[in-house]
C-alpha positions as CSV (number, residue, x, y, z in Angstrom):
1,X,-145.2,-137.8,110.4
2,X,-144.2,-134.8,112.5
3,X,-146.6,-132.0,111.7
4,X,-145.1,-129.1,113.6
5,X,-141.4,-130.5,112.8
6,X,-142.2,-130.7,109.2
7,X,-143.8,-127.2,109.0
8,X,-140.2,-125.8,109.5
9,X,-139.4,-127.0,105.7
10,X,-139.2,-124.2,103.4
11,X,-138.8,-124.0,99.6
12,X,-138.7,-127.6,99.0
13,X,-141.0,-130.6,98.7
14,X,-140.8,-132.9,101.4
15,X,-141.5,-135.7,98.6
16,X,-138.4,-134.5,96.9
17,X,-136.3,-134.6,100.2
18,X,-137.5,-138.2,100.7
19,X,-136.5,-139.4,97.3
20,X,-133.0,-137.8,98.0
21,X,-133.0,-139.5,101.1
22,X,-134.1,-142.7,99.5
23,X,-131.3,-142.7,97.1
24,X,-128.6,-142.0,99.6
25,X,-130.1,-144.9,101.8
26,X,-130.0,-147.3,98.8
27,X,-126.1,-145.9,98.4
28,X,-125.4,-146.8,102.1
29,X,-126.7,-150.1,102.3
30,X,-124.8,-151.1,99.0
31,X,-121.6,-149.5,100.4
32,X,-122.1,-151.4,103.9
33,X,-122.2,-154.7,101.6
34,X,-119.4,-153.8,99.8
35,X,-117.3,-153.1,102.6
36,X,-118.3,-156.0,104.3
37,X,-117.7,-158.5,101.6
38,X,-114.4,-156.5,100.7
39,X,-113.3,-157.2,104.2
40,X,-113.8,-160.9,103.6
41,X,-112.0,-161.3,100.5
42,X,-109.3,-158.8,100.2
43,X,-105.9,-160.4,99.8
44,X,-102.3,-159.0,99.8
45,X,-99.9,-157.1,101.6
46,X,-101.0,-155.3,104.8
47,X,-104.5,-156.6,104.2
48,X,-104.9,-156.7,108.2
49,X,-104.8,-153.1,108.2
50,X,-107.4,-152.6,105.2
51,X,-109.7,-155.2,106.8
52,X,-109.9,-153.0,109.8
53,X,-110.6,-150.1,107.8
54,X,-113.1,-151.7,105.6
55,X,-114.8,-153.5,108.5
56,X,-115.1,-150.0,110.4
57,X,-116.3,-148.3,107.4
58,X,-119.1,-150.9,107.2
59,X,-120.2,-150.3,110.4
60,X,-120.1,-146.6,109.7
61,X,-122.4,-147.1,106.5
62,X,-125.0,-149.1,108.3
63,X,-125.3,-146.1,111.0
64,X,-125.7,-143.9,108.0
65,X,-128.5,-146.2,106.7
66,X,-130.3,-146.0,110.0
67,X,-129.9,-142.3,110.0
68,X,-131.3,-141.8,106.9
69,X,-134.4,-144.1,107.4
70,X,-135.3,-142.2,110.4
71,X,-135.4,-139.3,108.9
72,X,-137.4,-140.5,106.0
73,X,-139.8,-141.8,108.3
74,X,-139.9,-138.6,110.0
75,X,-140.6,-136.9,107.0
76,X,-143.6,-139.0,106.4
77,X,-142.0,-141.4,103.7
78,X,-141.1,-145.0,104.1
79,X,-137.4,-146.3,103.4
80,X,-136.8,-148.4,100.7
81,X,-138.2,-151.9,101.7
82,X,-136.7,-154.3,99.0
83,X,-132.5,-155.0,98.2
84,X,-133.7,-154.8,94.6
85,X,-134.6,-151.2,94.8
86,X,-131.4,-150.4,96.4
87,X,-129.8,-151.0,92.8
88,X,-132.8,-149.5,91.1
89,X,-132.4,-146.1,93.2
90,X,-128.8,-145.9,93.9
91,X,-126.7,-142.7,93.0
92,X,-123.4,-144.6,93.0
93,X,-124.0,-148.2,91.7
94,X,-122.5,-151.4,93.2
95,X,-119.5,-152.9,91.6
96,X,-118.6,-156.5,92.9
97,X,-115.0,-156.9,93.8
98,X,-113.6,-158.9,91.0
99,X,-109.9,-158.1,92.1
100,X,-109.3,-159.0,95.5
101,X,-105.7,-157.2,95.8
102,X,-105.9,-154.8,98.6
103,X,-104.5,-152.3,96.2
104,X,-107.5,-152.8,93.9
105,X,-109.9,-152.9,96.9
106,X,-108.9,-149.8,98.1
107,X,-109.0,-148.1,94.7
108,X,-112.8,-149.2,94.7
109,X,-113.6,-148.1,98.0
110,X,-112.0,-144.8,97.4
111,X,-114.2,-144.6,94.3
112,X,-117.2,-145.0,96.4
113,X,-116.5,-142.8,98.8
114,X,-115.8,-139.7,96.0
115,X,-119.6,-140.5,95.0
116,X,-120.9,-140.4,98.5
117,X,-119.0,-137.1,99.1
118,X,-120.9,-135.7,95.7
119,X,-124.0,-137.1,96.7
120,X,-124.2,-135.7,100.1
121,X,-122.8,-132.3,99.0
122,X,-125.6,-132.0,96.4
123,X,-127.9,-132.9,99.2
124,X,-126.3,-130.4,101.6
125,X,-126.9,-127.4,99.3
126,X,-130.5,-128.5,98.1
127,X,-131.5,-128.5,101.9
128,X,-129.4,-125.6,103.1
129,X,-131.9,-123.0,104.6
130,X,-134.7,-125.2,103.7
131,X,-134.6,-128.3,105.8
132,X,-132.3,-127.6,108.6
133,X,-133.1,-131.2,110.1
134,X,-132.0,-133.0,106.9
135,X,-129.3,-130.4,106.6
136,X,-127.8,-131.2,109.7
137,X,-127.9,-135.3,109.4
138,X,-126.7,-135.1,105.8
139,X,-123.7,-132.6,107.2
140,X,-122.7,-135.3,109.5
141,X,-123.0,-138.0,107.1
142,X,-120.7,-136.0,104.7
143,X,-118.1,-135.4,107.2
144,X,-117.7,-139.2,107.9
145,X,-117.4,-139.6,104.1
146,X,-114.7,-137.1,103.9
147,X,-112.8,-138.9,106.6
148,X,-113.5,-142.2,105.0
149,X,-112.1,-141.2,101.7
150,X,-108.9,-139.9,103.5
151,X,-108.3,-143.1,105.7
152,X,-108.7,-144.9,102.5
153,X,-106.3,-142.7,100.5
154,X,-103.6,-142.8,102.9
155,X,-103.7,-146.4,103.6
156,X,-103.7,-147.0,99.6
157,X,-100.6,-144.7,99.4
158,X,-98.7,-146.5,102.5
159,X,-99.3,-149.5,100.8
160,X,-98.1,-148.5,97.4
161,X,-95.5,-147.0,98.8
162,X,-94.2,-149.6,100.8
163,X,-94.5,-152.0,97.7
164,X,-92.5,-149.7,95.6
165,X,-89.8,-149.5,98.2
166,X,-89.9,-153.1,98.5
167,X,-89.3,-153.7,94.5
168,X,-86.3,-151.0,94.6
169,X,-84.7,-153.2,97.6
170,X,-85.2,-156.5,95.7
171,X,-83.7,-155.1,92.5
């Protein structure tokens, strides 16, 4: 545990930061798996574009989990050690895909990103002017999550517009 590094934290308990980060860490592992499995089972028109996006996002979520684990360790905590703990501690939950249609998969992914944005926005507010290192890490992750939501929403809108136009042309 960093002694001098942790001495810069003011106005918030380190254990509270560790708890918040572990919950986000759980979310990242569940998001990683959700994107991974959705990329495997997705079906429908333009699924290849969705697979590329989901696979890239899975990679990003795994990178986020690594960033959070490193910060938890710097603070003297221990990242959640068992996958069962991810479900118990998640902010955003995990919804196994039950409809493999590309539009449904993208809606689920967008919902997950919106939850992540809310989670990281809260952590940013809590750590602002109190723990600059955690604030910086979480701000970086938040920026990625905002970009993910935009990417997924754009792809969703493009696919639904394409389907609508296709149906018009068939009628």
